[in-house]
LUMKOL-355008 format. One record per residue (C-alpha): x, y, z. Coordinates in nm, 2 decimals, padded with zeros to 4 digits. Layout:
% residues N
<vexza px="X" py="Y" pz="Z"/>
...
This chain:
% residues 185
<vexza px="12.54" py="-05.13" pz="08.56"/>
<vexza px="12.52" py="-05.26" pz="08.88"/>
<vexza px="12.80" py="-05.50" pz="08.97"/>
<vexza px="12.69" py="-05.77" pz="08.83"/>
<vexza px="12.97" py="-06.09" pz="08.76"/>
<vexza px="13.04" py="-06.39" pz="08.56"/>
<vexza px="13.22" py="-06.67" pz="08.62"/>
<vexza px="13.51" py="-06.84" pz="08.40"/>
<vexza px="13.73" py="-07.13" pz="08.53"/>
<vexza px="14.14" py="-07.08" pz="08.54"/>
<vexza px="14.25" py="-07.36" pz="08.41"/>
<vexza px="14.58" py="-07.54" pz="08.54"/>
<vexza px="14.84" py="-07.48" pz="08.37"/>
<vexza px="14.72" py="-07.14" pz="08.22"/>
<vexza px="15.01" py="-06.88" pz="08.15"/>
<vexza px="14.97" py="-06.52" pz="08.06"/>
<vexza px="14.72" py="-06.29" pz="08.15"/>
<vexza px="14.43" py="-06.28" pz="07.82"/>
<vexza px="14.16" py="-06.56" pz="07.79"/>
<vexza px="14.11" py="-06.67" pz="07.47"/>
<vexza px="13.86" py="-06.91" pz="07.30"/>
<vexza px="13.93" py="-07.25" pz="07.25"/>
<vexza px="13.98" py="-07.22" pz="06.91"/>
<vexza px="14.23" py="-06.91" pz="06.89"/>
<vexza px="14.44" py="-07.10" pz="07.20"/>
<vexza px="14.51" py="-07.36" pz="06.94"/>
<vexza px="14.71" py="-07.08" pz="06.73"/>
<vexza px="14.85" py="-06.87" pz="06.99"/>
<vexza px="14.95" py="-07.20" pz="07.25"/>
<vexza px="14.90" py="-07.50" pz="07.09"/>
<vexza px="15.05" py="-07.71" pz="07.39"/>
<vexza px="14.78" py="-07.55" pz="07.63"/>
<vexza px="14.56" py="-07.64" pz="07.40"/>
<vexza px="14.56" py="-07.96" pz="07.35"/>
<vexza px="14.54" py="-08.02" pz="07.71"/>
<vexza px="14.18" py="-07.78" pz="07.72"/>
<vexza px="14.03" py="-07.99" pz="07.39"/>
<vexza px="14.04" py="-08.28" pz="07.63"/>
<vexza px="13.73" py="-08.17" pz="07.77"/>
<vexza px="13.54" py="-08.26" pz="07.44"/>
<vexza px="13.63" py="-08.62" pz="07.46"/>
<vexza px="13.31" py="-08.80" pz="07.36"/>
<vexza px="13.15" py="-08.43" pz="07.26"/>
<vexza px="13.36" py="-08.39" pz="06.95"/>
<vexza px="13.09" py="-08.26" pz="06.77"/>
<vexza px="13.06" py="-07.96" pz="06.95"/>
<vexza px="13.44" py="-07.84" pz="06.78"/>
<vexza px="13.22" py="-07.80" pz="06.47"/>
<vexza px="12.87" py="-07.65" pz="06.62"/>
<vexza px="12.77" py="-07.32" pz="06.50"/>
<vexza px="12.60" py="-07.07" pz="06.74"/>
<vexza px="12.37" py="-06.94" pz="06.51"/>
<vexza px="12.32" py="-06.57" pz="06.67"/>
<vexza px="12.66" py="-06.49" pz="06.70"/>
<vexza px="12.73" py="-06.68" pz="06.37"/>
<vexza px="13.08" py="-06.86" pz="06.44"/>
<vexza px="13.14" py="-07.20" pz="06.61"/>
<vexza px="13.11" py="-07.29" pz="07.00"/>
<vexza px="13.48" py="-07.29" pz="07.04"/>
<vexza px="13.51" py="-06.95" pz="06.88"/>
<vexza px="13.37" py="-06.80" pz="07.25"/>
<vexza px="13.45" py="-06.78" pz="07.56"/>
<vexza px="13.19" py="-06.95" pz="07.81"/>
<vexza px="13.14" py="-06.80" pz="08.13"/>
<vexza px="12.96" py="-06.92" pz="08.40"/>
<vexza px="12.61" py="-06.70" pz="08.53"/>
<vexza px="12.70" py="-06.91" pz="08.87"/>
<vexza px="12.92" py="-06.79" pz="09.11"/>
<vexza px="13.14" py="-07.12" pz="09.18"/>
<vexza px="13.06" py="-07.11" pz="09.50"/>
<vexza px="12.64" py="-07.23" pz="09.42"/>
<vexza px="12.85" py="-07.53" pz="09.22"/>
<vexza px="13.07" py="-07.65" pz="09.44"/>
<vexza px="12.75" py="-07.62" pz="09.74"/>
<vexza px="12.53" py="-07.82" pz="09.51"/>
<vexza px="12.86" py="-08.08" pz="09.44"/>
<vexza px="12.92" py="-08.14" pz="09.81"/>
<vexza px="12.54" py="-08.14" pz="09.89"/>
<vexza px="12.47" py="-08.45" pz="09.63"/>
<vexza px="12.80" py="-08.65" pz="09.79"/>
<vexza px="13.07" py="-08.53" pz="09.53"/>
<vexza px="13.37" py="-08.53" pz="09.76"/>
<vexza px="13.54" py="-08.20" pz="09.60"/>
<vexza px="13.67" py="-08.08" pz="09.96"/>
<vexza px="14.07" py="-08.13" pz="09.83"/>
<vexza px="13.99" py="-07.99" pz="09.43"/>
<vexza px="14.12" py="-07.64" pz="09.42"/>
<vexza px="13.92" py="-07.46" pz="09.12"/>
<vexza px="14.03" py="-07.13" pz="09.05"/>
<vexza px="13.84" py="-06.89" pz="08.87"/>
<vexza px="13.84" py="-06.54" pz="08.73"/>
<vexza px="13.53" py="-06.30" pz="08.84"/>
<vexza px="13.49" py="-06.09" pz="08.56"/>
<vexza px="13.24" py="-05.77" pz="08.53"/>
<vexza px="12.90" py="-05.87" pz="08.34"/>
<vexza px="12.95" py="-05.49" pz="08.17"/>
<vexza px="13.34" py="-05.63" pz="08.02"/>
<vexza px="13.16" py="-05.92" pz="07.82"/>
<vexza px="12.88" py="-05.65" pz="07.64"/>
<vexza px="13.19" py="-05.54" pz="07.47"/>
<vexza px="13.18" py="-05.76" pz="07.27"/>
<vexza px="12.92" py="-05.95" pz="07.06"/>
<vexza px="12.78" py="-06.16" pz="07.36"/>
<vexza px="12.50" py="-06.43" pz="07.38"/>
<vexza px="12.28" py="-06.55" pz="07.66"/>
<vexza px="12.27" py="-06.98" pz="07.62"/>
<vexza px="11.99" py="-07.10" pz="07.79"/>
<vexza px="12.04" py="-07.41" pz="07.80"/>
<vexza px="11.74" py="-07.55" pz="07.82"/>
<vexza px="11.67" py="-07.79" pz="07.51"/>
<vexza px="11.53" py="-08.11" pz="07.64"/>
<vexza px="11.61" py="-08.36" pz="07.36"/>
<vexza px="11.99" py="-08.31" pz="07.34"/>
<vexza px="12.02" py="-08.53" pz="07.01"/>
<vexza px="12.04" py="-08.32" pz="06.76"/>
<vexza px="12.39" py="-08.19" pz="06.65"/>
<vexza px="12.23" py="-07.82" pz="06.62"/>
<vexza px="12.22" py="-07.57" pz="06.84"/>
<vexza px="11.79" py="-07.36" pz="06.81"/>
<vexza px="11.82" py="-07.01" pz="06.77"/>
<vexza px="11.50" py="-07.01" pz="07.03"/>
<vexza px="11.81" py="-07.09" pz="07.33"/>
<vexza px="11.94" py="-06.78" pz="07.25"/>
<vexza px="11.87" py="-06.42" pz="07.38"/>
<vexza px="12.04" py="-06.06" pz="07.38"/>
<vexza px="12.24" py="-06.05" pz="07.71"/>
<vexza px="12.10" py="-05.80" pz="08.00"/>
<vexza px="12.21" py="-05.76" pz="08.36"/>
<vexza px="11.85" py="-05.87" pz="08.46"/>
<vexza px="11.86" py="-06.22" pz="08.31"/>
<vexza px="12.18" py="-06.25" pz="08.45"/>
<vexza px="12.09" py="-06.23" pz="08.78"/>
<vexza px="11.75" py="-06.44" pz="08.69"/>
<vexza px="11.92" py="-06.76" pz="08.58"/>
<vexza px="12.26" py="-06.73" pz="08.82"/>
<vexza px="12.10" py="-06.98" pz="09.03"/>
<vexza px="12.16" py="-07.35" pz="09.02"/>
<vexza px="11.89" py="-07.50" pz="08.78"/>
<vexza px="11.70" py="-07.82" pz="08.91"/>
<vexza px="11.77" py="-08.01" pz="08.61"/>
<vexza px="12.18" py="-07.94" pz="08.63"/>
<vexza px="12.13" py="-08.07" pz="08.99"/>
<vexza px="11.93" py="-08.40" pz="08.89"/>
<vexza px="12.24" py="-08.39" pz="08.64"/>
<vexza px="12.44" py="-08.42" pz="08.95"/>
<vexza px="12.26" py="-08.69" pz="09.09"/>
<vexza px="12.29" py="-08.90" pz="08.80"/>
<vexza px="12.65" py="-08.87" pz="08.77"/>
<vexza px="12.67" py="-08.97" pz="09.11"/>
<vexza px="12.46" py="-09.25" pz="09.08"/>
<vexza px="12.66" py="-09.38" pz="08.73"/>
<vexza px="13.03" py="-09.32" pz="08.93"/>
<vexza px="13.14" py="-09.05" pz="08.65"/>
<vexza px="13.27" py="-08.71" pz="08.72"/>
<vexza px="12.97" py="-08.47" pz="08.57"/>
<vexza px="13.01" py="-08.13" pz="08.38"/>
<vexza px="12.96" py="-07.87" pz="08.59"/>
<vexza px="12.72" py="-07.64" pz="08.36"/>
<vexza px="12.57" py="-07.93" pz="08.16"/>
<vexza px="12.23" py="-07.81" pz="08.19"/>
<vexza px="12.31" py="-07.46" pz="08.31"/>
<vexza px="12.30" py="-07.11" pz="08.13"/>
<vexza px="12.60" py="-06.95" pz="08.00"/>
<vexza px="12.69" py="-06.61" pz="07.87"/>
<vexza px="12.90" py="-06.70" pz="07.53"/>
<vexza px="13.12" py="-06.39" pz="07.40"/>
<vexza px="13.32" py="-06.38" pz="07.12"/>
<vexza px="13.65" py="-06.23" pz="07.20"/>
<vexza px="13.94" py="-06.23" pz="07.48"/>
<vexza px="14.01" py="-06.11" pz="07.78"/>
<vexza px="14.30" py="-05.92" pz="07.98"/>
<vexza px="14.22" py="-06.11" pz="08.30"/>
<vexza px="14.53" py="-05.94" pz="08.47"/>
<vexza px="14.29" py="-05.72" pz="08.70"/>
<vexza px="14.02" py="-05.98" pz="08.78"/>
<vexza px="14.00" py="-06.11" pz="09.12"/>
<vexza px="14.05" py="-06.45" pz="09.12"/>
<vexza px="13.91" py="-06.69" pz="09.40"/>
<vexza px="13.87" py="-07.09" pz="09.47"/>
<vexza px="13.56" py="-07.18" pz="09.47"/>
<vexza px="13.59" py="-07.34" pz="09.82"/>
<vexza px="13.60" py="-06.98" pz="09.93"/>
<vexza px="13.97" py="-06.91" pz="09.95"/>
<vexza px="14.05" py="-06.58" pz="09.79"/>
<vexza px="14.42" py="-06.59" pz="09.59"/>
């Protein structure tokens, strides 16, 4: 396997050396969980949504970006969203480490988002080839950034972008941490 990586945000207030899925975080670090769960305001249904290919809940998995964070940052800046002063740190995780756990690739391409269930057709096995193939900025995600800017709202970074979903937790002590603006930590 090559040097393909996936990425996870290092949340402000991150403590310790382990990444936990949100539901495990609730038990391990409840104060951190209370802050982290706020990102689901207006989308609370996701907290009970099932993932058909992993037979678990949306928040029983870690969510990894296929896109390098600098791509996200660049496109946000290109559409006129000024994130130049926003430090956002990321863990760089070798894809091969995710494959040691139950995982799935969530394509995130469905057009009709009215359903509160994830169709099984939106998921596929994780392979290095598919992760590399899908690691660019999807045009629909870029359109979404533009829509949010026009509406003066903050976009979700991966609203229409693929994710690797991993059922497990990670010791991140040996992973590279970097700022999405290109600064290493």
